[in-house]
C-alpha positions as CSV (number, residue, x, y, z in Angstrom):
1,M,118.3,165.7,111.8
2,T,119.6,165.5,115.3
3,H,122.7,167.5,114.4
4,S,122.1,171.2,113.7
5,K,125.8,172.0,113.3
6,K,127.4,171.3,109.9
7,I,130.3,168.8,110.0
8,I,132.9,169.2,107.3
9,A,135.8,166.7,106.8
10,L,139.3,167.9,105.8
11,V,141.4,165.1,104.3
12,V,145.0,166.3,104.1
13,K,148.1,165.0,102.5
14,N,151.1,164.8,104.9
15,D,152.7,167.8,103.2
16,D,153.8,171.1,104.7
17,E,151.9,173.3,102.2
18,A,148.7,171.2,102.3
19,C,148.8,171.1,106.1
20,K,149.3,174.9,106.3
21,K,146.4,175.6,104.1
22,A,144.3,173.0,106.0
23,N,145.0,174.9,109.3
24,E,143.8,178.1,107.7
25,L,140.6,176.4,106.4
26,E,140.0,174.7,109.7
27,A,140.3,178.0,111.6
28,W,138.0,179.8,109.1
29,L,135.3,177.0,109.3
30,K,135.4,177.0,113.1
31,E,134.9,180.8,113.1
32,K,131.6,180.0,111.3
33,N,130.6,177.5,114.0
34,I,131.3,174.5,111.8
35,E,132.6,171.3,113.2
36,V,135.7,170.0,111.5
37,V,136.8,166.4,111.3
38,R,140.4,166.1,110.1
39,K,142.1,163.1,108.6
40,Q,145.8,163.0,107.7
41,I,146.9,160.8,104.8
42,I,150.4,159.4,104.9
43,F,152.1,157.7,102.0
44,P,153.3,155.1,101.5
45,N,150.3,153.7,103.2
46,P,149.8,149.9,103.6
47,N,146.2,150.3,104.9
48,G,145.1,152.7,102.1
49,T,143.2,154.9,104.6
50,G,145.7,156.9,106.6
51,G,146.8,154.1,109.0
52,N,143.5,153.3,110.6
53,K,140.3,151.8,109.4
54,K,137.8,154.0,111.3
55,P,135.2,155.1,108.8
56,A,134.0,158.7,108.2
57,P,131.3,160.1,110.4
58,P,127.8,159.3,109.0
59,D,126.5,162.9,109.0
60,L,129.2,164.8,107.0
61,F,128.0,167.8,105.0
62,C,130.9,167.5,102.6
63,A,134.7,166.7,102.4
64,F,137.6,168.9,101.2
65,V,140.6,166.9,100.1
66,L,143.9,168.8,100.2
67,G,146.5,166.9,98.2
68,G,146.9,165.0,95.0
69,D,145.0,162.2,93.3
70,G,146.3,159.6,95.8
71,T,145.0,161.6,98.7
72,F,141.6,161.9,96.9
73,L,141.4,158.2,96.4
74,S,142.2,157.6,100.1
75,A,139.5,160.1,101.0
76,V,136.9,158.3,98.8
77,R,137.8,154.9,100.4
78,W,137.4,156.5,103.9
79,I,134.0,157.9,103.0
80,G,132.9,154.5,101.7
81,D,129.3,154.1,100.7
82,R,128.1,157.4,102.1
83,R,126.9,159.9,99.5
84,V,129.1,162.7,100.9
85,P,129.8,165.6,98.4
86,I,133.6,165.7,98.0
87,I,136.0,168.3,96.4
88,G,139.7,168.1,95.7
89,V,142.1,171.0,96.1
90,K,145.2,170.5,94.1
91,F,148.7,171.1,95.3
92,G,151.6,171.1,92.9
93,T,150.9,169.4,89.5
94,V,147.5,169.3,87.8
95,G,145.4,166.4,89.2
96,F,142.5,164.8,87.4
97,L,140.5,164.4,90.6
98,A,141.1,167.9,92.1
99,E,138.5,170.5,91.0
100,I,140.1,173.7,92.3
101,T,143.5,175.3,93.2
102,E,144.3,176.6,96.7
103,D,143.8,180.2,95.4
104,D,140.1,179.5,94.9
105,L,139.6,177.5,98.1
106,F,137.9,180.1,100.3
107,S,135.6,181.5,97.7
108,V,134.5,178.0,96.7
109,A,134.1,177.0,100.4
110,E,131.8,180.0,100.9
111,S,129.6,178.9,98.0
112,I,129.5,175.3,99.3
113,L,128.5,176.4,102.8
114,N,125.7,178.4,101.1
115,N,124.5,175.2,99.3
116,N,125.5,176.9,96.0
117,F,127.0,173.9,94.3
118,K,126.3,170.9,92.1
119,T,127.6,167.3,92.2
120,N,128.5,165.0,89.4
121,P,128.2,161.3,90.3
122,R,131.3,159.2,89.3
123,M,130.8,155.5,88.9
124,R,132.6,153.1,91.2
125,L,133.3,149.4,90.8
126,E,132.6,146.8,93.4
127,I,135.1,143.9,93.6
128,K,134.5,140.6,95.4
129,V,137.1,137.9,95.8
130,I,135.6,134.5,96.2
131,R,138.0,131.7,97.5
132,Q,136.6,128.2,97.5
133,G,133.0,129.5,97.8
134,K,133.8,132.1,100.6
135,E,134.0,135.8,100.1
136,V,137.5,136.8,101.3
137,A,137.5,140.4,100.2
138,K,135.1,143.1,99.1
139,E,136.3,146.5,97.9
140,T,134.8,149.5,96.2
141,I,137.1,151.5,93.9
142,L,136.9,154.8,92.0
143,N,139.8,154.3,89.6
144,D,140.9,150.8,88.9
145,V,141.4,147.2,90.1
146,V,144.6,145.6,88.8
147,I,145.9,142.1,88.5
148,N,149.7,142.5,88.5
149,K,152.4,139.9,88.4
150,G,155.4,140.0,90.7
151,A,158.9,141.1,89.4
152,L,160.1,137.6,88.9
153,A,156.9,136.0,87.8
154,R,156.2,134.8,84.2
155,L,153.2,136.0,82.3
156,A,149.8,136.0,84.1
157,H,147.2,133.9,82.4
158,I,143.8,135.3,83.2
159,N,140.6,133.6,82.1
160,T,138.0,136.3,81.5
161,Y,134.2,136.0,81.5
162,I,131.6,138.6,80.7
163,N,128.2,137.7,82.2
164,D,129.5,134.1,82.7
165,Q,130.3,133.9,79.0
166,Y,134.0,133.1,78.3
167,L,135.7,136.0,76.5
168,T,139.4,135.2,76.4
169,T,142.5,134.2,78.4
170,Y,144.8,137.2,78.7
171,S,148.4,136.2,78.7
172,A,150.0,139.4,79.9
173,D,151.9,141.1,82.7
174,G,148.5,141.9,84.1
175,L,145.1,143.3,83.5
176,I,143.6,146.7,84.5
177,V,139.8,147.0,84.9
178,S,138.9,150.7,85.3
179,T,136.1,153.1,85.5
180,P,135.8,156.1,83.1
181,T,137.3,158.2,85.9
182,G,140.2,155.8,86.1
183,S,140.8,155.8,82.3
184,T,143.3,158.6,82.7
185,A,145.3,156.8,85.3
186,Y,147.2,153.4,85.0
187,S,145.0,152.2,82.2
188,L,146.1,155.2,80.0
189,A,149.8,154.4,80.7
190,A,149.1,150.8,79.6
191,G,147.6,152.0,76.3
192,G,143.9,152.2,77.2
193,P,141.5,154.9,75.9
194,V,140.5,158.1,77.6
195,I,136.8,157.8,78.4
196,H,134.8,160.9,79.6
197,P,133.4,160.4,83.1
198,E,129.9,160.7,81.8
199,V,130.3,157.9,79.3
200,P,128.9,154.7,80.9
201,G,131.3,151.8,80.5
202,I,134.1,149.6,82.1
203,I,137.5,149.5,80.5
204,M,139.6,146.3,80.4
205,T,143.2,147.0,79.5
206,P,145.8,144.2,79.4
207,I,149.3,145.2,80.5
208,C,152.0,144.3,77.9
209,P,149.9,141.4,76.4
210,F,151.8,138.5,74.9
211,T,149.3,138.5,72.0
212,L,149.3,141.8,70.0
213,T,145.7,141.4,69.1
214,N,144.6,141.6,72.8
215,R,143.5,145.2,72.8
216,P,141.8,147.4,75.4
217,L,138.1,146.7,75.5
218,V,135.2,148.9,76.7
219,V,132.2,146.9,77.9
220,P,128.8,148.2,79.2
221,E,128.7,149.3,82.8
222,S,125.8,146.8,83.3
223,V,128.0,143.6,82.8
224,R,129.5,141.3,85.4
225,I,133.1,140.5,84.8
226,K,134.7,137.3,86.3
227,L,138.4,136.8,86.3
228,K,140.2,133.5,87.2
229,L,143.9,132.8,87.1
230,E,145.1,129.6,85.4
231,K,146.9,127.0,87.6
232,K,150.4,127.7,86.2
233,T,150.1,131.4,87.3
234,S,151.8,132.4,90.5
235,D,153.2,135.4,92.4
236,I,150.2,137.6,91.5
237,M,148.7,140.6,93.3
238,L,145.3,142.2,93.1
239,T,145.4,146.0,93.9
240,F,142.5,148.3,94.6
241,D,143.0,151.9,93.5
242,G,146.7,151.3,93.8
243,Q,146.4,151.5,97.6
244,E,145.5,148.2,99.0
245,G,146.7,144.8,97.8
246,L,145.8,141.1,98.1
247,E,147.7,138.1,97.0
248,I,145.6,135.8,94.7
249,D,146.0,132.5,93.0
250,H,144.1,130.0,90.8
251,K,141.6,129.2,93.6
252,D,140.3,132.7,93.6
253,E,137.4,134.2,91.5
254,I,137.4,137.9,91.1
255,I,133.9,139.3,90.4
256,I,133.7,142.9,89.2
257,R,130.5,144.9,88.7
258,K,129.3,148.5,88.9
259,G,129.0,149.7,92.5
260,N,125.7,150.9,93.9
261,Y,127.1,154.1,95.4
262,P,128.8,156.6,93.1
263,V,131.2,159.3,94.4
264,E,129.4,162.7,94.5
265,M,132.1,165.0,93.2
266,I,131.4,168.7,93.7
267,S,131.7,170.6,90.4
268,I,132.6,174.2,89.8
269,P,130.7,175.9,87.0
270,D,133.7,177.3,85.1
271,Q,135.8,174.1,85.3
272,N,136.1,172.1,82.1
273,Y,137.1,168.5,81.9
274,F,138.7,168.9,78.5
275,D,140.9,171.8,79.8
276,V,142.2,169.6,82.6
277,L,142.7,166.7,80.1
278,K,144.7,168.9,77.7
279,A,146.9,170.3,80.5
280,K,147.6,167.0,82.1
281,L,148.4,165.2,78.8
282,R,150.2,168.2,77.5
283,W,148.2,168.3,74.2
284,S,149.5,170.9,71.9
285,G,147.5,173.4,69.8
286,G,147.4,177.2,70.1
287,R,143.9,177.9,68.9
288,G,141.8,179.7,71.5
């Protein structure tokens, strides 16, 4: 490597508490002769990446995300296809994507600097939008891609194919295609199942389906999903991780498949997925 100095990214929500803690962390890292790249995330955010499209430096050692799940998703989009270890530091309510609280930040940062950490790969989905034979959009998402109708639109009619075999036409307010990581986000609110991040699969959850027998479906992560709107469907948006949108119509083909580059999430030994799940979903039960 030509760069002997470690470079660490701080991706920070535009929030007083998060900024204050980021200032402390930045000063602490610089004392240890570590270069810091800082990125501020501002919501609402039409570009999905903090107002500019400049990608992350190629030689990052890791990234700390100070904020909520939205900030984390922005950070993942900024990192792109680089396999940069990333850790979320939660502020306020429990987040599914944040691994630690601000109280543990410096002890965990010390461990990470000493290479004393593991990463868990989280699957991403790659989405291509093909319009009359041309690729007009290509995105990679960690949580979900959503077809959503506008406020005044009637039902969306979405022809759905798995590996080029016709599955069904969803007549619904929309359709969510999510990763296991995204199963606890919008998909869950629409009645989809909770899937552990290590279970390989892609979840398809219709939003308020007209036909009650249209249920959420989990398909293997190896499949290729193709979605196409029927001609009578208008005023429809495609959104990527809830952060960036694209208007689509019947001339578009949406191709969804497992991405080649997972997100490398830093894991802390005493952190348990099910504890976070129970806290976030407020599951009851007093047994220790």
